[in-house]
C-alpha positions as CSV (number, residue, x, y, z in Angstrom):
1,M,112.7,39.1,-33.8
2,K,113.3,40.4,-37.3
3,A,116.2,42.8,-38.1
4,L,118.4,44.0,-40.9
5,G,122.0,42.9,-40.5
6,L,125.0,43.9,-42.6
7,M,126.1,40.6,-44.1
8,D,129.1,42.0,-46.1
9,N,130.3,45.4,-47.0
10,Q,127.4,46.2,-49.3
11,R,124.5,43.9,-48.4
12,L,121.8,44.0,-45.8
13,E,119.8,40.9,-45.1
14,L,116.6,40.2,-43.1
15,V,117.6,38.0,-40.2
16,D,115.9,36.4,-37.2
17,C,117.6,37.3,-33.9
18,K,117.0,36.0,-30.5
19,D,114.8,38.2,-28.4
20,P,116.6,40.1,-25.6
21,V,116.8,38.2,-22.4
22,M,117.3,39.6,-18.9
23,L,117.6,43.4,-18.8
24,A,120.4,45.2,-17.0
25,P,119.2,47.2,-14.0
26,D,119.3,50.4,-16.1
27,G,118.1,48.6,-19.3
28,V,115.2,49.7,-21.5
29,E,113.6,47.5,-24.1
30,I,111.8,49.3,-26.9
31,D,109.5,48.3,-29.7
32,I,110.8,50.3,-32.7
33,V,108.0,52.2,-34.5
34,L,110.1,54.2,-37.0
35,S,113.8,54.0,-37.8
36,G,115.2,56.5,-40.3
37,I,117.6,55.6,-43.2
38,C,120.6,57.9,-43.0
39,G,123.1,58.9,-45.6
40,T,125.7,56.9,-43.6
41,D,123.7,53.8,-44.3
42,L,123.7,54.6,-48.0
43,A,127.4,55.3,-48.0
44,V,128.1,51.8,-46.5
45,L,125.8,50.0,-48.9
46,S,127.3,51.8,-51.9
47,G,130.8,50.9,-50.9
48,R,131.9,54.5,-50.3
49,E,132.4,53.8,-46.5
50,G,133.2,50.6,-44.6
51,G,130.7,49.0,-42.3
52,E,131.0,46.4,-39.5
53,V,129.8,43.1,-40.8
54,G,127.2,41.3,-38.6
55,I,125.9,44.5,-37.1
56,I,122.2,45.4,-37.2
57,R,122.2,48.9,-38.9
58,G,120.0,51.8,-38.0
59,H,120.6,54.7,-35.5
60,E,117.6,57.1,-35.9
61,A,114.6,55.7,-34.0
62,V,111.5,56.2,-32.0
63,G,109.4,53.6,-30.3
64,I,107.4,52.5,-27.3
65,I,109.0,51.1,-24.1
66,I,107.9,47.5,-23.4
67,D,110.1,46.7,-20.5
68,V,112.5,48.4,-18.1
69,G,115.2,47.2,-15.7
70,E,114.7,47.3,-11.9
71,G,116.9,50.3,-11.6
72,V,115.2,52.5,-14.2
73,V,113.8,55.7,-12.5
74,H,112.4,58.1,-15.0
75,L,111.0,55.8,-17.7
76,Q,108.2,53.3,-17.7
77,K,106.4,50.8,-19.9
78,G,104.1,52.4,-22.6
79,M,106.1,55.6,-23.0
80,R,106.7,57.0,-26.4
81,V,110.5,57.6,-26.7
82,V,113.4,58.6,-29.0
83,V,116.7,56.8,-28.9
84,D,120.1,58.5,-28.6
85,P,122.4,56.0,-30.4
86,N,125.7,57.5,-29.1
87,E,126.4,55.4,-26.1
88,Y,129.2,57.1,-24.3
89,C,130.8,55.3,-21.3
90,G,130.6,58.2,-18.9
91,V,133.9,57.4,-17.1
92,C,136.7,58.0,-19.5
93,E,138.6,61.4,-19.4
94,P,136.6,63.0,-22.3
95,C,133.3,62.0,-20.7
96,R,134.4,63.3,-17.3
97,L,135.2,66.6,-19.0
98,A,131.7,66.7,-20.5
99,K,133.0,65.9,-23.9
100,T,130.9,62.7,-24.3
101,H,131.1,63.0,-28.1
102,L,134.8,62.3,-27.8
103,C,134.3,59.2,-25.6
104,N,137.2,56.7,-25.8
105,G,135.8,54.1,-23.5
106,G,133.8,52.1,-26.0
107,G,134.8,49.5,-28.6
108,N,138.1,50.2,-30.3
109,A,138.8,52.9,-27.8
110,G,136.1,55.1,-29.3
111,L,132.4,56.0,-29.0
112,D,129.9,53.1,-29.2
113,I,127.2,54.0,-31.7
114,A,124.1,51.9,-32.2
115,G,123.8,50.8,-35.8
116,V,127.5,51.5,-36.5
117,N,129.7,49.4,-34.2
118,K,127.0,47.8,-32.2
119,H,123.5,46.5,-32.9
120,G,121.1,49.2,-34.0
121,T,117.4,50.0,-34.7
122,F,116.6,48.4,-38.0
123,A,114.9,45.8,-35.9
124,E,111.6,45.0,-34.2
125,R,113.1,45.6,-30.8
126,F,116.0,47.4,-29.4
127,V,117.7,47.3,-25.9
128,T,119.7,50.2,-24.5
129,R,120.2,52.1,-21.2
130,E,118.0,54.6,-19.5
131,R,120.4,57.6,-20.1
132,F,120.1,57.1,-23.9
133,V,116.3,57.2,-24.0
134,Y,114.2,60.4,-24.0
135,Q,110.4,60.7,-23.7
136,L,108.6,62.3,-26.6
137,P,106.0,64.9,-26.0
138,D,102.4,63.6,-26.4
139,D,101.7,66.1,-29.2
140,M,104.8,65.1,-31.3
141,S,104.1,62.9,-34.3
142,W,106.2,59.8,-34.9
143,A,107.4,61.4,-38.2
144,A,108.7,64.5,-36.4
145,G,110.1,62.4,-33.5
146,V,112.3,60.3,-35.8
147,L,114.0,63.5,-36.9
148,V,115.2,64.4,-33.4
149,E,118.6,62.6,-33.9
150,P,119.2,64.5,-37.2
151,V,118.2,67.8,-35.6
152,A,120.7,67.1,-32.8
153,C,123.4,66.8,-35.5
154,I,122.3,70.1,-37.0
155,L,122.3,71.9,-33.6
156,N,125.8,70.6,-32.9
157,N,127.1,72.1,-36.2
158,I,125.2,75.4,-35.6
159,D,126.8,75.6,-32.1
160,Q,130.3,74.9,-33.3
161,A,130.1,77.4,-36.2
162,F,128.5,80.1,-33.9
163,I,125.8,80.8,-36.5
164,R,123.8,83.8,-35.4
165,A,120.5,85.5,-36.4
166,G,120.9,87.9,-39.3
167,E,123.8,85.9,-40.9
168,R,123.5,84.5,-44.4
169,V,124.2,80.7,-44.9
170,L,124.8,78.8,-48.1
171,I,124.1,75.1,-47.9
172,L,125.6,72.9,-50.5
173,G,123.3,69.9,-51.2
174,S,119.6,69.7,-50.5
175,G,119.1,66.2,-49.2
176,P,117.2,65.4,-45.9
177,M,119.9,66.8,-43.6
178,S,120.2,70.0,-45.6
179,L,116.4,70.5,-45.6
180,I,116.3,70.0,-41.8
181,A,119.1,72.5,-41.5
182,Q,117.3,75.0,-43.6
183,I,114.1,74.7,-41.6
184,V,116.0,74.9,-38.3
185,L,118.0,77.9,-39.4
186,R,115.0,79.7,-40.7
187,S,113.3,79.3,-37.3
188,M,116.4,81.1,-35.8
189,G,116.1,84.2,-38.1
190,I,118.9,83.1,-40.5
191,D,118.6,83.5,-44.3
192,T,119.6,80.4,-46.2
193,L,120.2,79.5,-49.8
194,A,120.6,75.8,-50.8
195,T,121.8,74.1,-54.0
196,D,121.2,70.7,-55.5
197,R,121.3,68.9,-58.8
198,N,118.2,66.8,-58.2
199,T,115.2,68.5,-59.6
200,H,112.8,66.7,-57.2
201,R,114.7,67.9,-54.2
202,I,114.8,71.4,-55.5
203,Q,111.0,71.4,-56.1
204,F,110.4,69.8,-52.7
205,G,112.5,72.4,-50.9
206,R,110.6,75.2,-52.7
207,S,107.3,73.6,-51.7
208,Q,108.4,74.1,-48.1
209,S,109.0,77.8,-48.8
210,L,112.8,77.3,-48.8
211,D,115.2,79.0,-51.1
212,V,116.7,76.2,-53.2
213,I,118.3,76.6,-56.6
214,H,120.1,74.3,-59.1
215,A,123.8,74.1,-58.4
216,N,124.6,75.3,-61.9
217,D,122.7,78.6,-61.2
218,L,124.7,79.6,-58.1
219,E,127.5,81.5,-59.9
220,L,125.0,83.6,-61.8
221,Q,122.9,84.3,-58.7
222,M,126.0,85.4,-56.8
223,Q,127.1,88.0,-59.4
224,H,125.1,90.7,-57.6
225,Q,125.2,89.4,-54.0
226,E,127.7,89.5,-51.2
227,K,129.5,86.3,-50.2
228,F,128.1,84.2,-47.3
229,D,128.9,84.3,-43.6
230,V,128.7,80.5,-43.4
231,V,128.9,77.7,-46.0
232,I,127.8,74.2,-45.0
233,D,128.9,71.3,-47.1
234,T,126.3,68.6,-46.6
235,V,127.7,66.6,-49.6
236,G,131.2,65.9,-48.4
237,N,133.2,67.0,-51.4
238,Q,132.5,70.6,-51.9
239,I,135.2,72.6,-50.0
240,D,136.4,74.0,-53.3
241,T,133.0,75.4,-54.0
242,A,132.5,76.6,-50.4
243,S,135.8,78.5,-50.6
244,R,134.6,80.4,-53.7
245,Y,131.5,81.7,-51.9
246,I,132.6,82.3,-48.3
247,G,133.1,85.8,-47.3
248,R,136.0,87.2,-45.3
249,G,135.9,86.1,-41.7
250,G,133.5,83.4,-42.7
251,R,133.2,79.8,-41.6
252,I,133.1,76.7,-43.7
253,V,131.3,73.8,-42.0
254,L,132.2,70.2,-42.9
255,F,129.0,68.2,-42.4
256,G,128.9,65.5,-45.1
257,F,131.9,63.3,-45.7
258,D,133.4,61.3,-48.5
259,S,136.4,59.2,-47.7
260,D,137.7,59.4,-51.3
261,Y,137.6,63.3,-51.3
262,H,140.8,65.3,-50.8
263,Y,141.3,69.0,-50.9
264,M,144.5,71.0,-51.2
265,L,144.1,73.9,-48.8
266,P,145.2,77.4,-50.1
267,V,146.7,78.3,-46.7
268,K,147.6,81.9,-47.5
269,Y,144.2,82.7,-48.9
270,F,142.5,81.3,-45.8
271,L,144.8,83.1,-43.5
272,I,144.5,86.5,-45.2
273,N,140.8,86.3,-45.3
274,A,140.4,84.8,-41.8
275,I,138.3,81.9,-43.1
276,S,137.7,79.1,-40.5
277,I,137.0,75.4,-41.3
278,I,134.7,73.8,-38.7
279,S,134.4,70.1,-38.2
280,A,132.0,69.6,-35.3
281,G,132.1,65.8,-34.9
282,E,129.3,64.0,-33.1
283,Y,126.7,65.9,-31.1
284,N,127.2,66.3,-27.4
285,Q,124.1,66.2,-25.1
286,H,122.0,67.9,-27.8
287,F,118.9,65.7,-27.5
288,P,116.9,67.7,-24.9
289,R,117.3,70.9,-27.0
290,A,116.5,68.9,-30.2
291,I,113.3,67.6,-28.7
292,R,112.1,71.0,-27.7
293,L,113.0,72.4,-31.1
294,V,111.3,69.6,-33.1
295,R,108.1,70.2,-31.0
296,K,108.1,73.8,-32.1
297,L,108.7,72.8,-35.8
298,P,106.1,70.1,-36.5
299,E,106.5,70.8,-40.2
300,L,109.7,68.8,-40.0
301,G,107.5,65.7,-40.1
302,R,106.6,66.4,-43.7
303,L,110.1,65.4,-44.7
304,V,109.3,61.8,-43.9
305,T,107.8,61.0,-47.3
306,H,108.2,57.2,-47.6
307,R,107.8,54.3,-45.2
308,Y,108.8,50.7,-45.7
309,V,108.5,47.4,-43.8
310,L,111.8,45.6,-43.1
311,E,111.0,42.9,-45.6
312,N,111.1,45.6,-48.4
313,H,114.7,46.7,-47.6
314,S,116.0,45.7,-51.0
315,E,113.4,47.9,-52.8
316,V,114.1,51.0,-50.7
317,F,117.9,50.8,-50.9
318,D,117.8,50.1,-54.6
319,T,115.6,53.2,-55.1
320,L,117.8,55.4,-52.9
321,L,121.1,54.3,-54.4
322,N,120.1,53.9,-58.1
323,D,117.1,56.0,-58.9
324,A,117.9,59.7,-59.1
325,S,114.3,60.5,-60.1
326,A,112.8,58.9,-57.1
327,P,110.5,61.2,-55.1
328,N,111.9,60.0,-51.7
329,I,113.0,62.7,-49.3
330,K,113.3,61.0,-45.9
331,S,112.7,57.2,-45.9
332,V,112.0,55.2,-42.8
333,F,111.5,51.6,-41.8
334,T,108.3,50.6,-39.9
335,P,109.3,47.5,-37.9
336,N,106.1,47.4,-35.9
337,L,103.2,48.5,-38.0
338,A,100.6,47.8,-35.3
339,Y,101.6,51.0,-33.6
340,L,100.8,53.2,-36.6
């Protein structure tokens, strides 16, 4: 089968892998229909983050089951499904305490994540276990379904920050995750304002009836407004900006990350103003809720603007990494075009 493997720290290559052999009793083999390109993939290929060489990348995926192990109970061939890439062990102490996102029973005493430290979904086929596979509703599009994993990430951060209806939320950055967050928060009765420096992203957000402005206009807009209850940094290097626009008793949510970014915390200011910093980590059993929510928000599928075959990986990553004027919002691979 064809797949995209990380050949060195900054290069993906189309490789031919052996087809999976005998399935484990709880094994599930899936033909991948769509696999989303995440900001984490871009960070690795740009050299901003390290990646495990030899691993097939990709962790956001939907597909069709083509085989199941003899012990699989709730899934069967032909089902349309979405993959949870976070493969917790289920037996370590955090897992037994229902903190599967903190699993330490995988590789390097941590959580096994498909596409990060084990083979992922930038491939024609993918094998996992039954508990990491969820059936998609019949009326959910592939484009909406491939966003279930990002929505699970968003829900986790919303939960950890205790964001409530009626609050005002500032989102720094307006990339795919920010746009998803804005749509999800809007559905919960929460007012959002997002910033970006990319003109196309600003225009796209506005086309979805979202409130998005240029980052340079934020200070002027805030002159006659109260500060925000919550600020979400989807960029990964905006805590200083977040601290300027967070209200007393507010929460700053660290969503994006940048390994080279450091911030000197003004401890007294944060203490006096009761400002909390939230780092939610990986999601924890959020997939069932994410699926139900995506089903109610089919407009999420409009964020998937560009599709590529695996053979065109160089083109898409060159575009996403080097062309700021590109119209791409959410880009996905289509390893098995016959299903589309």
